[in-house]
C-alpha positions in Angstrom: -13.0 -16.1 21.5 -14.8 -13.7 19.1 -12.7 -10.8 20.3 -9.6 -12.9 19.8 -10.6 -13.7 16.2 -11.3 -10.0 15.6 -7.9 -9.0 16.9 -6.2 -11.6 14.7 -8.3 -10.4 11.7 -7.4 -6.8 12.3 -3.7 -7.7 12.7 -3.7 -9.6 9.5 -5.6 -6.7 7.8 -3.0 -4.2 8.9 -0.1 -6.3 7.5 -1.7 -7.3 4.2 -1.1 -5.1 1.2 -3.8 -2.5 0.4 -3.2 -2.2 -3.4 -5.3 -4.1 -5.9 -2.2 -5.3 -7.8 -0.6 -6.7 -4.7 -3.8 -8.3 -3.5 -4.4 -9.9 -6.9 -0.9 -11.4 -6.8 -1.6 -12.8 -3.4 -4.9 -14.3 -4.7 -3.0 -16.0 -7.5 0.2 -17.0 -5.7 -1.1 -18.1 -2.4 -3.3 -21.0 -3.7 -0.5 -22.1 -6.0 2.1 -22.2 -3.2 -0.4 -24.0 -0.9 -1.2 -26.6 -3.5 2.4 -27.2 -4.3 3.2 -27.5 -0.6 0.5 -30.1 -0.2 1.7 -32.0 -3.3 5.3 -31.8 -2.2 4.4 -33.1 1.3 2.4 -36.0 0.0 5.1 -36.8 -2.5 7.8 -36.7 0.2 5.6 -38.7 2.7 4.2 -41.3 0.3 6.5 -41.7 -2.7 10.0 -40.6 -1.7 10.0 -42.2 1.7 8.3 -45.4 0.5 10.7 -45.8 -2.4 13.7 -45.1 -0.2 12.5 -47.6 2.4 12.1 -50.3 -0.1 15.5 -49.7 -1.7 17.1 -49.6 1.8 15.3 -52.8 2.7 16.7 -54.5 -0.5 20.3 -53.4 0.3 20.0 -54.6 3.9 18.6 -58.0 2.7 21.7 -58.3 0.4 24.0 -57.5 3.4 22.2 -60.0 5.5 22.7 -62.6 2.8 26.5 -61.8 2.7 26.6 -62.2 6.5 24.9 -65.6 6.2 27.5 -66.7 3.6 30.3 -65.6 5.8 28.9 -67.5 8.8 28.0 -70.6 6.6 31.3 -70.9 4.8 34.0 -69.9 7.3 36.6 -72.2 5.7 37.7 -69.5 3.3 40.1 -67.4 5.3 40.0 -64.5 2.7 36.4 -64.8 1.9 37.2 -64.1 -1.8 34.2 -66.0 -3.1 31.9 -63.9 -0.8 33.4 -60.6 -1.9 33.2 -61.7 -5.6 29.6 -62.8 -5.4 28.7 -59.6 -3.5 30.5 -57.5 -6.1 29.2 -59.3 -9.2 25.7 -60.3 -8.2 24.7 -57.8 -5.6 26.6 -54.6 -6.6 28.2 -54.3 -3.2 31.9 -53.7 -2.4 32.5 -55.9 0.6 35.6 -56.1 2.8 35.9 -58.7 5.6 38.4 -57.3 8.1 39.7 -58.5 11.4 37.6 -57.6 14.4 38.0 -54.1 15.6 35.9 -51.5 17.5 33.4 -49.5 15.5 34.2 -45.9 14.9 32.4 -43.2 16.9 28.9 -42.3 15.7 29.0 -39.9 12.8 27.1 -36.6 13.1 23.5 -37.0 12.1 22.4 -34.9 9.2 19.6 -32.3 9.8 17.5 -33.7 7.0 18.3 -37.1 5.5 15.7 -39.8 5.5 18.2 -42.3 4.2 20.1 -42.2 7.5 17.0 -43.0 9.6 15.4 -45.6 7.3 18.7 -47.4 6.7 19.4 -47.6 10.4 15.9 -48.8 11.2 16.2 -51.6 8.5 19.6 -52.8 9.8 18.3 -52.9 13.3 15.2 -55.0 12.3 16.8 -57.4 9.8 20.4 -57.9 11.1 20.3 -56.8 14.7 24.0 -56.5 15.2 26.2 -53.5 16.2 26.7 -51.3 13.2 28.0 -47.9 12.0 26.9 -46.1 8.9 28.1 -43.0 7.0 25.6 -41.4 4.7 27.1 -37.9 4.8 30.6 -38.6 3.4 31.1 -39.5 -0.2 28.1 -38.3 -2.1 27.7 -41.4 -4.3 28.7 -44.1 -1.8 27.1 -45.2 1.5 29.5 -46.9 3.9 28.2 -49.5 6.4 30.2 -51.3 9.0 28.7 -54.3 10.9 30.4 -55.9 13.9 30.5 -59.8 13.6 31.7 -62.1 16.3 35.2 -62.6 14.7 35.3 -60.1 11.9 34.4 -56.5 10.9 32.3 -56.4 7.8 32.7 -53.2 5.8 30.3 -52.6 2.9 30.4 -49.8 0.3 27.0 -49.6 -1.5 26.0 -47.2 -4.2 23.8 -44.4 -2.8 21.2 -44.7 -5.6 20.7 -48.4 -4.7 19.4 -47.4 -1.2 18.0 -44.0 -1.8 15.6 -42.4 -4.3 18.2 -39.9 -5.4 16.3 -38.6 -8.5 13.2 -37.5 -6.6 14.6 -33.9 -6.5 13.9 -33.7 -10.2 10.2 -33.7 -9.5 10.6 -30.8 -7.0 12.8 -28.9 -9.5 10.3 -29.2 -12.3 7.4 -28.3 -10.0 9.1 -25.1 -8.6 10.5 -24.2 -12.1 7.2 -24.4 -13.8 5.5 -22.6 -11.0 7.9 -19.7 -11.3 7.3 -19.5 -15.0 3.5 -19.5 -14.5 3.8 -16.9 -11.8 5.9 -14.7 -14.1 3.3 -15.0 -16.9 0.5 -14.2 -14.4 2.3 -11.1 -13.2 2.8 -9.8 -16.7 -0.9 -10.4 -17.7 -2.1 -9.0 -14.3 -0.1 -5.8 -14.8 -1.8 -5.3 -18.1 -5.2 -5.7 -16.5 -4.5 -3.6 -13.5 -2.8 -0.7 -15.3 -6.1 0.6 -16.9 -7.7 0.7 -13.4 -4.7 2.6 -12.0 -5.0 5.1 -14.9 -8.7 5.5 -14.3 -8.1 6.1 -10.6 -5.4 8.7 -11.4 -7.7 10.5 -13.9 -10.6 10.6 -11.4 -8.3 11.9 -8.6 -6.9 14.5 -10.9 -10.4 15.6 -12.0 -11.4 15.9 -8.3 -8.4 18.3 -7.9 -9.2 20.3 -11.0 -6.3 18.9 -13.1 -6.7 18.3 -16.9 -7.2 14.8 -18.3 -3.9 12.9 -18.6 -2.7 12.7 -22.2 -2.1 8.9 -21.9 -5.5 8.1 -20.6 -7.7 6.1 -23.0 -10.3 3.4 -22.8 -8.7 0.0 -22.6 -8.6 -3.2 -20.5 -11.4 -5.6 -19.7 -15.0 -4.9 -20.7 -15.9 -3.8 -17.1 -12.9 -1.4 -16.9 -13.8 0.0 -20.4 -17.4 0.6 -19.2 -16.1 2.4 -16.1 -13.7 4.5 -18.2 -16.4 5.5 -20.7 -18.8 6.4 -17.8 -16.1 8.5 -16.2 -15.3 10.4 -19.5 -19.0 11.0 -20.1 -19.5 12.2 -16.5 -16.5 14.5 -16.8 -17.9 16.0 -20.1 -21.3 16.5 -18.6 -19.8 18.3 -15.5 -17.6 20.5 -17.6 -20.5 21.4 -19.9 -22.6 22.2 -16.8 -19.8 24.4 -15.3 -19.4 26.2 -18.6 -23.1 26.8 -19.0 -23.3 28.0 -15.4 -20.3 30.3 -15.9 -21.8 31.8 -19.0 -25.2 32.3 -17.3 -23.5 33.9 -14.2 -21.5 36.2 -16.4 -24.7 37.4 -18.1 -26.5 37.9 -14.8 -23.5 39.7 -13.4 -23.4 42.0 -16.4 -27.1 42.8 -16.2 -27.1 43.4 -12.4 -24.0 45.5 -12.5 -25.6 47.6 -15.3 -28.6 48.3 -13.0 -26.4 49.2 -10.1 -24.4 51.6 -12.3 -27.7 53.3 -13.2 -28.6 53.6 -9.5 -25.2 55.2 -8.8 -25.7 57.7 -11.7 -29.1 58.6 -10.5 -27.8 59.1 -7.0 -25.2 61.5 -8.3 -28.0 63.7 -9.5 -29.7 63.9 -6.1 -28.9 66.6 -3.6 -26.4 65.8 -0.9 -28.2 64.8 2.3 -28.9 62.0 4.7 -31.3 60.2 2.3 -28.6 60.2 -0.5 -26.0 58.8 1.8 -28.3 56.0 3.0 -29.1 55.1 -0.6 -25.5 55.1 -1.5 -24.7 52.9 1.4 -27.5 50.5 0.3 -26.3 50.5 -3.3 -22.7 49.7 -2.1 -24.0 47.0 0.2 -26.0 45.5 -2.7 -23.0 45.5 -5.0 -20.8 43.9 -2.3 -23.5 41.2 -1.7 -23.8 40.6 -5.4 -20.1 40.1 -5.8 -20.1 37.6 -2.8 -23.1 35.6 -4.2 -21.5 35.4 -7.7 -18.1 34.4 -6.3 -19.7 31.6 -4.2 -21.8 30.3 -7.1 -19.1 30.7 -9.8 -16.2 29.3 -7.8 -12.8 28.9 -9.4 -13.6 25.8 -11.5 -12.2 27.2 -14.7 -8.7 27.9 -13.3 -5.8 25.7 -14.4 -3.5 24.1 -11.9 -0.2 25.8 -11.4 2.5 26.5 -8.8 1.9 28.8 -5.8 4.8 30.3 -3.8 3.7 30.1 -0.1 6.7 32.3 1.0 5.5 35.2 -1.2 1.9 34.7 -0.1 2.9 34.7 3.6 4.9 37.9 3.1 1.8 39.6 1.7 -0.2 38.4 4.8 2.6 39.9 7.0 2.2 43.2 5.2 -1.5 43.2 5.7 -1.1 42.4 9.4 1.2 45.3 9.9 -1.4 47.6 8.3 -4.1 46.3 10.7 -1.9 46.4 13.8 -1.9 42.7 14.2 1.1 40.4 15.0 1.5 37.4 12.8 3.8 34.5 13.1 4.5 32.4 9.9 6.4 29.2 9.4 6.8 26.8 6.4 8.0 23.3 6.8 8.9 21.6 3.5 8.9 22.9 -0.1 7.2 26.4 -0.3 6.2 25.7 -3.9 2.9 23.9 -4.1 0.8 22.7 -7.0 -2.7 24.0 -6.7 -5.0 26.4 -8.5 -3.2 29.6 -7.4 -5.9 32.2 -7.4 -8.5 29.9 -5.8 -6.1 28.6 -3.1 -4.9 32.2 -2.4 -8.5 33.3 -1.9 -9.1 30.3 0.4 -6.2 31.3 2.7 -7.0 35.0 2.4 -10.5 34.4 3.7 -9.2 32.5 6.7 -6.4 34.9 7.5 -8.7 37.9 7.1 -11.2 36.4 9.6 -8.3 35.7 12.0 -7.1 39.3 11.8 -10.6 40.7 12.1 -11.3 38.9 15.4 -7.9 38.5 17.0 -4.7 40.5 17.6 -2.2 37.6 17.3 -2.2 35.2 14.3 -0.1 32.1 13.7 0.2 30.7 10.2 1.9 27.4 9.8 2.3 25.4 6.5 3.6 21.8 6.2 4.3 20.4 2.8 5.5 16.8 2.2 5.2 14.3 -0.7 1.6 13.6 -0.1 -0.2 16.4 1.7 -0.2 20.2 2.2 -1.5 21.4 5.6 -1.9 25.0 6.4 -3.2 26.0 9.9 -4.5 29.5 10.7 -4.8 30.3 14.5 -5.8 33.4 16.3 -6.4 34.6 19.9 -10.0 35.8 19.3 -13.2 34.7 20.9 -13.4 31.5 18.9 -16.4 29.4 17.9 -18.3 27.0 20.1 -17.8 23.3 19.2 -21.4 22.7 18.3 -21.3 25.6 15.8 -18.1 24.7 14.0 -19.9 22.9 11.2 -22.8 25.3 11.0 -20.5 28.2 10.1 -19.6 26.5 6.8 -23.2 26.7 5.6 -23.8 29.5 3.0 -25.3 32.7 4.5 -24.9 31.4 8.1 -23.8 34.2 10.4 -23.0 34.3 14.1 -24.7 36.9 16.2 -22.6 36.6 19.3 -18.8 36.7 20.0 -17.6 36.1 16.5 -19.2 37.0 13.2 -17.4 35.0 10.5 -18.2 37.6 7.8 -18.8 40.7 9.7 -20.9 43.1 7.7 -21.0 40.6 4.8 -23.1 37.7 3.6 -21.8 34.8 5.6 -20.0 33.2 2.7 -16.3 33.5 3.7 -15.9 30.0 5.2 -18.3 28.5 2.7 -16.2 29.7 -0.2 -12.9 28.6 1.6 -14.2 25.1 2.2 -15.6 24.8 -1.4 -12.1 25.7 -2.7 -10.4 23.2 -0.4 -12.8 20.4 -1.4 -12.4 21.2 -5.0 -8.7 20.4 -4.5 -9.6 17.1 -2.9 -9.1 18.2 0.7 -11.1 19.9 3.4 -11.1 22.5 6.2 -11.5 21.6 9.9 -12.1 24.0 12.8 -10.8 23.4 16.3 -9.6 25.2 19.4 -6.3 27.1 19.0 -3.4 27.0 21.4 -3.6 30.8 21.3 -7.1 30.7 22.9 -9.1 31.4 19.8 -10.0 29.4 16.6 -7.8 27.1 14.6 -8.6 26.5 10.9 -6.7 23.6 9.3 -6.6 23.4 5.5 -5.5 20.0 4.3 -5.3 19.2 0.6 -3.3 16.5 -1.4 0.1 17.8 -2.4 
């Protein structure tokens, strides 16, 4: 039973809206509809049906009185007094006709409580063969009753046997509900819009986009507090990034100055094995310094713009030709993507360079739709063991066997690539390639 409830709950959860606006409307509308359904049912069951039953009983009693007069005073061959009394005192149009068979039963309406209640009352109070028509003329109900020697035909006003004005209650109830729902929708939209703007601003900030021009603090007090907290958090992060960038620029300048002095002093040394080893160490130190600074600095200050994937893939094809590698490229969707161009180019360049370094065949596939941009880089190299595919994203982690992610470097290639992907609101995942090597999948919001 518990598993059945869980399946029902999951099925309902899959079919219910996920947005706050839609769910809020359901929270408002569902109780109102349920309440009105209960009220309408109670009204139909207790009021409408009861009133109709009493009105129908009164009409049937009048008809029974007319039958008693016909049977009590049979001397009048035209029954003119009976028809006059029925018309003037009872509001019934009565015709006493010669005996004839009753018509065939009229089709029963799908929903008409008058037909059922009136038939039940005639059966209980008169108990004679009868025929009724409640579907024909809208304002008249026709009743025919078989008497021993005559056919009694009665035309009664519908409103004398049926609570015909009850629909006014339903019209007022539904009309006022629609007006209230419309007002609730308008007010709810004004309350939800600041939350949507805050979500868009937070998502844009996560992707490195500037603050929307129409974003401002508004809405309920809780939403205002959240908006103020977001703005303050964004300002603190931007100040921190700016201070870190300035500090790294100063450190970079000082260290590069020292390395330049080393290179000048090496020029003055005599050519020999010691000099070449020192030059190699200085070059290695400079390359390591650039890698460290690039990883720590990132691309946070770059503005969002358009990047042409076709042009970038053509550049990768040229590099593959120089390195004697075969590369297969494919783009599905719009080749123009909105990212931070330099950062995203560096991300893909690190992945493609690793693929070319460790494999001879590379496959580059990009898929761009309305929501996501996915770029996969596959190679036929030695690959990476499944238990090490997360470890290689750690800074300074290097593989000693089969595949060194940053051969001869600092082990920052994949760390920088994932940092760039996550700064765009996406990520990089590693898996086994169909070519036999490694597959790196970059997936970021479009």
